[in-house]
N, C-alpha and C positions, 0 to 999 in steps of 0.2 A: 759818460759814454752813452750815447743815444742808440737805442735799438728800434726795431720796427714797431714794437708795441707801446712806445712812449711818444706821446704827443703833447707838446706844450707843458712838460713837467708832470703829466699824468700818465701812469703806467696802466695800460688796458690789458685784460686777459683774453680778449677775443679780437680777431682780425677785423671782423665786421664793425666792432666798436671803434677800432683805430681809424677805419675809413670814414665812419660817421663823424668822428671828432675832427678829422682832417677837412671834411666838407664844411663843418661848422666854422673852422678857422677861416676858410675861404669866404664864407658868408660874413663873418665878423670883419674881415679886411674890406669887403665890398661896402658893408654898412658904414664902417668907420671912415672910409674914403668919401662917401656921399653925405655924411651927417655933418651939420654945422653945430659945433659945440658952443658957439656963442649965442645960440637961440635955445634957451632952456625949454620953451614950450614945444619946439620941434623935437627935442631930445625926449621929452615926456611922451609925445605922440608915437615916436618910433618905439620907445620902451613899451608902451601899452600894446602896440601891434605885435611886438615880439612875444610878449607874454600871452596875449589872446590867441595868436596863431600857433603857439607851442612850437616855435621854430627851433629852439635849442633844447636838447635832451641829454647832452653829456655834460660832465663837469666843466669842460672847456667853455661851453656856451653859458652855463650858469655863472661861471666866473665873470664873463663879459656882462651878463645881466646885473650881477652884483656891482660891477664897476659903474655901470650906468645908474643904478639905484643910489649908490654912494654919491655920485655927482649930483643927482637930483635932490637928495637930502641936504647936501651942503649948499645948494643954491637957494638964496633967500627969496627969489621970485616965485618959486614953486612951494606951495604948502605941503607939509609932510603927509597929510592925510590924502593928498592927490596922488601920491606915489604908491602904486599897488605892491603888495608883497609878491615875492617870487614863489609860484606854486611848485611844490616838489611832488611829482607823481609817484615816487617810489616810497614804499614803506620800509624804512631801514630796520625796524624791529623785526618785520617779517623776513627780510633778507638775512638778518643776523640769526634769527631762529632757524631759517632754512639752512644756513651755513652750519649751525650747531647740529642740526639733524643730519646733514651730510657727513659731518665729522664723526658723529656717533655711529652712523651706518658704516663708515669706513673702519672705525675701531672694532665694531661688531664683526665685520667681515674678517678683519685681521685676527681677532680672537677665535673665530670659527675656523679659519685656516690653521692656526696653531693647534687647535683641538683636533682637527682632521689629521694634521701631520702626526700628532702624538698617537692618535687612534691607529693611523696607518702603520706607524712604527711598531706599535704593540701587536697589531694583527699580523704584520710581517714576521715578527719574531715568533709568534705562536705558530704561524703557518710553517716557518722554517723548521721549528722543533718537531711538529707533527710529521712533516715530510721526511725528516731524518729518521724518526721512529719507524715510519712506514717502510723506508728503504732497508733499515736493519731487519724488520720483520720479514720482508721479501727474501733477503739474503738468508736469514735463518730457515725459512721454509724450503729454499733450494737445498741448503745443506742437509736438512732433515730428510728431504726427499731422496737425495743422492745416497745417503747412508742407510736408508730403509731397506729391509729385506724383501718386502712385497714389491711386485712389479708395478710401475706407474708410468706416466707419460715420458718421464725423462730417462729412466733406466730400463724400460721394457725390453728393448732389443738385447741388452746385455743379460738381463734376467732370463729371457727365453733361450738365448744361446747357452747360457750356463746350465739351464734346466735340461736342454737337449744333450749337452755333453755329459751331464750326470747320467741321464737315461742310457746314453750310448755306452758309458763305462759300466753301468750296472748290467746292461744287456751283454756286454763283452764278458763280464765276470760270470754271468749265468751260463752263457754259451760254453765258456771254458769249463765250468763245473759240470755241465751236461756231457761234454766230450770226455772228461775224466771218468765220469760214471759209466759212459758207454764203453770206454776202454777197459774199465774194471769188469764190466759185465762180459765183454768179449773174452777177456782173459780167463774168466771163471768158466766159461763155456768151453 
């Protein structure tokens, strides 16, 4: 099954590389249609121009260069030392090292995320426990405040009303006592 990123059996990871390979295929078709394979000197000249010009940069183009190179090596009219080597401008060890570094960075980020998740979970549990303790403390403070005998912000109205009613009752008792004393004094007189 061919998809957009596959050209001539090569799977590319980038759309720009796919379009570059497609253009190289068009160049290969054009060159193949114009080239006379019966003339090895002409093939060698075209081969040299393709290498010198750096026309091909994808594996598709290198494969075509390799095909031409094999043809020239097999031909007895062309000496092997006249056939140039195909230059490879990419350092595969650097690319491999870069890929390894990217993989290591990815693993390091994953490890860091796992550590952050564990840290977050731990901090969340601690925060939840502290919040529960604080809520319990606030509730306990309200209960203590409500049960306290001293007036405070929560029960000051009730405490003042109770105090005034006690004073009123005490005053009423004293007035009654004074009246009784007055009656006793009036009776004695």
